[in-house]
C-alpha positions as CSV (number, residue, x, y, z in Angstrom):
1,M,0.2,0.0,-0.2
2,V,1.6,3.8,-1.1
3,V,-0.1,6.5,1.1
4,S,0.9,10.1,-0.1
5,P,2.8,12.0,2.3
6,A,0.8,14.9,2.1
7,R,-2.6,13.1,3.4
8,L,-1.4,14.1,7.6
9,S,-3.6,17.4,8.4
10,K,-3.8,19.1,11.6
11,S,-6.8,17.2,12.6
12,R,-5.8,14.0,11.2
13,I,-2.4,14.4,13.7
14,I,-5.1,15.3,16.4
15,A,-7.2,12.4,15.2
16,G,-4.5,9.8,15.4
17,L,-3.1,10.8,18.5
18,Q,-6.4,10.1,19.8
19,C,-6.8,6.8,18.1
20,P,-4.8,5.3,15.2
21,R,-7.1,3.4,14.3
22,R,-9.3,6.1,14.0
23,L,-6.9,8.3,11.6
24,W,-6.6,5.1,9.6
25,L,-10.1,4.4,9.1
26,G,-10.3,8.4,8.5
27,V,-8.0,8.5,5.8
28,H,-8.6,4.8,3.9
29,H,-12.3,4.6,4.3
30,P,-13.5,8.3,5.0
31,E,-17.0,7.6,3.8
32,L,-17.5,5.6,7.3
33,E,-17.3,8.9,8.9
34,V,-20.6,10.0,10.6
35,Y,-20.9,13.6,12.9
36,T,-23.5,14.2,15.1
37,R,-25.5,17.3,14.9
38,D,-24.0,18.6,17.4
39,A,-20.4,18.1,16.0
40,Q,-22.1,19.7,13.0
41,R,-23.5,22.6,14.9
42,R,-19.6,23.0,16.5
43,F,-18.0,23.4,12.9
44,A,-20.7,25.9,11.8
45,A,-19.9,27.7,14.8
46,G,-16.5,27.4,14.1
47,A,-16.3,28.6,10.7
48,D,-19.0,31.8,11.7
49,L,-16.4,32.5,14.4
50,G,-13.3,32.9,11.7
51,A,-15.3,35.0,9.3
52,V,-16.0,37.4,12.5
53,A,-12.0,37.0,13.7
54,R,-11.0,38.1,9.8
55,G,-12.7,41.4,10.7
56,L,-10.8,42.0,13.8
57,Y,-8.0,41.4,12.1
58,P,-8.2,44.0,8.9
59,E,-7.2,44.7,5.7
60,G,-5.9,41.1,5.4
61,T,-5.7,38.4,2.2
62,L,-7.7,35.4,2.4
63,I,-5.8,32.6,1.2
64,G,-7.2,29.4,-1.1
65,E,-11.0,30.3,-1.4
66,G,-12.7,27.9,-3.3
67,V,-9.5,26.8,-5.2
68,P,-6.9,23.6,-4.4
69,L,-4.6,23.6,-1.8
70,S,-1.6,23.4,-4.3
71,R,-2.7,26.7,-5.7
72,A,-3.3,28.2,-1.3
73,L,0.2,27.1,-1.1
74,R,1.3,28.9,-4.0
75,E,-0.5,32.0,-2.9
76,T,0.3,32.0,0.7
77,E,4.0,31.9,-0.3
78,A,3.6,34.9,-3.0
79,A,2.1,36.9,-0.1
80,L,5.1,36.6,2.0
81,A,7.6,36.9,-0.6
82,R,6.4,40.6,-1.0
83,P,7.9,42.7,1.1
84,G,6.3,45.1,4.0
85,D,3.3,44.1,6.2
86,V,0.8,41.7,5.7
87,T,-2.0,40.1,7.3
88,L,-3.2,36.4,6.0
89,Y,-6.1,34.6,6.8
90,E,-6.1,30.7,6.1
91,A,-2.0,30.7,5.1
92,T,-1.5,27.5,4.1
93,F,1.8,25.6,4.6
94,R,3.3,22.5,4.0
95,H,6.3,20.7,5.7
96,A,7.5,17.0,6.1
97,G,4.4,16.0,4.5
98,V,2.1,17.5,7.0
99,L,-0.6,20.5,5.8
100,V,-1.9,23.5,8.1
101,R,-3.8,26.4,7.3
102,A,-3.3,29.1,10.0
103,D,-6.6,30.9,11.1
104,I,-4.5,33.9,11.3
105,L,-0.9,35.1,10.2
106,E,0.5,38.8,10.7
107,R,4.0,40.5,9.5
108,R,4.7,43.4,11.3
109,E,8.3,45.2,10.8
110,G,9.7,41.6,10.0
111,R,7.9,40.1,13.0
112,V,5.8,36.6,12.4
113,R,2.6,36.3,14.6
114,M,0.1,33.3,14.4
115,V,-3.2,33.6,16.0
116,E,-5.0,30.4,16.5
117,V,-8.7,31.3,16.9
118,K,-11.2,29.0,19.3
119,S,-14.7,29.3,19.8
120,S,-13.7,28.5,23.5
121,T,-14.1,30.9,26.6
122,R,-10.8,29.9,28.1
123,L,-7.4,28.0,27.1
124,K,-7.5,24.5,26.9
125,E,-5.1,21.7,27.4
126,H,-6.1,19.7,23.9
127,H,-5.3,23.2,22.3
128,L,-1.7,23.1,23.0
129,P,-0.4,20.3,20.6
130,D,-3.2,21.9,17.9
131,V,-1.2,24.9,18.0
132,A,2.0,23.1,18.4
133,I,1.5,21.5,14.4
134,Q,0.9,24.6,13.0
135,A,3.6,26.2,14.8
136,W,6.0,23.4,13.7
137,T,5.0,22.9,10.3
138,I,4.6,26.9,9.2
139,E,8.3,27.1,10.9
140,G,9.4,24.0,8.8
141,A,8.3,25.6,5.5
142,G,10.7,28.5,6.1
143,V,8.7,31.2,8.1
144,P,10.1,31.8,11.8
145,L,7.2,32.5,14.3
146,D,7.8,35.5,16.8
147,V,4.5,35.3,18.6
148,V,2.2,32.3,18.9
149,N,-1.0,33.5,20.7
150,V,-4.4,31.2,20.8
151,A,-7.1,34.0,20.4
152,V,-10.9,32.8,22.8
153,L,-14.0,34.8,23.4
154,D,-13.6,37.5,26.1
155,T,-16.7,36.7,28.4
156,D,-16.6,40.5,29.7
157,F,-17.7,41.2,25.7
158,V,-20.6,43.2,25.3
159,Y,-22.2,43.1,21.5
160,R,-22.8,47.0,20.7
161,G,-25.1,45.7,17.4
162,G,-24.7,45.3,13.7
163,A,-21.4,43.9,12.8
164,D,-19.1,45.3,15.4
165,Y,-17.5,42.4,17.1
166,R,-14.3,44.8,18.8
167,G,-13.3,43.1,21.7
168,L,-15.2,39.7,21.0
169,L,-11.8,37.5,20.9
170,K,-9.0,37.8,23.8
171,E,-5.5,36.6,23.1
172,V,-3.5,34.0,25.2
173,P,-0.1,33.8,24.6
174,V,1.7,30.0,24.6
175,A,4.2,29.9,22.8
176,D,6.6,28.3,26.3
177,Q,3.6,25.8,26.6
178,V,4.3,25.0,23.0
179,R,8.2,25.1,22.5
180,P,8.2,21.9,24.3
181,L,5.7,19.9,22.1
182,L,7.7,20.7,18.9
183,A,10.3,18.5,19.5
184,M,7.7,15.8,19.6
185,L,6.5,16.5,16.3
186,P,8.8,14.3,14.6
187,G,8.1,11.0,16.2
188,W,4.4,12.0,15.7
189,V,4.5,12.6,12.6
190,R,6.8,9.4,11.2
191,G,5.0,7.1,13.6
192,L,1.2,8.1,12.0
193,Q,2.5,7.7,8.9
194,E,3.7,4.2,9.7
195,V,0.4,3.5,10.9
196,L,-1.2,5.2,7.3
197,E,1.2,2.7,5.3
198,G,0.5,0.0,7.1
199,G,-3.1,-2.7,8.0
200,L,-6.1,-1.3,10.0
201,P,-4.5,-1.0,13.3
202,V,-6.2,-3.7,16.1
203,I,-7.2,-1.4,18.7
204,A,-10.1,-1.9,21.2
205,T,-12.2,0.1,21.9
206,G,-12.0,2.1,25.5
207,A,-11.6,5.6,27.1
208,Q,-9.8,7.0,23.8
209,C,-13.2,7.0,22.2
210,R,-15.2,9.3,24.3
211,R,-12.1,11.8,25.7
């Protein structure tokens, strides 16, 4: 069995860390995936929040809207090759067979920061490997990150009406928590690629199915 080295993404790595069997089935038999209505609502809410977040980081460029990922990669590379400050939404990177898209990527005076937007009111432990995968891939693609933040919902936010969502998000610095995980990424990636190249893992149902 030959598996494309570009079959790993952030969500697939997270799935593989939860359960290698889930990863294998998701890649080789995606037709078996079934999402509950609650999960579908969460996906929709996340998409809506992403659109709102772009308005909070204005004058940016949306990368790869409705185009193949190969073009999104080229669009990202071209945008970052231009001199000066830049804000990108869904900037797309590939490194070592892993493909990621960053919610917000800003470059100001040569310094680059990544902001991952979460529909949560606080930073949670499982956000850290998620962000680490993105940071590792982006830096591996040749873009060093000076700042890595997670944007969460601010519970003190007061909606003023219209499209005014200023203050909806607050950023939490996570670089110090994410950096130790970066050394683990090569092992994660190699291990999960080996999973995909093999047969269906034999793993019993357990706590990993519910966490």
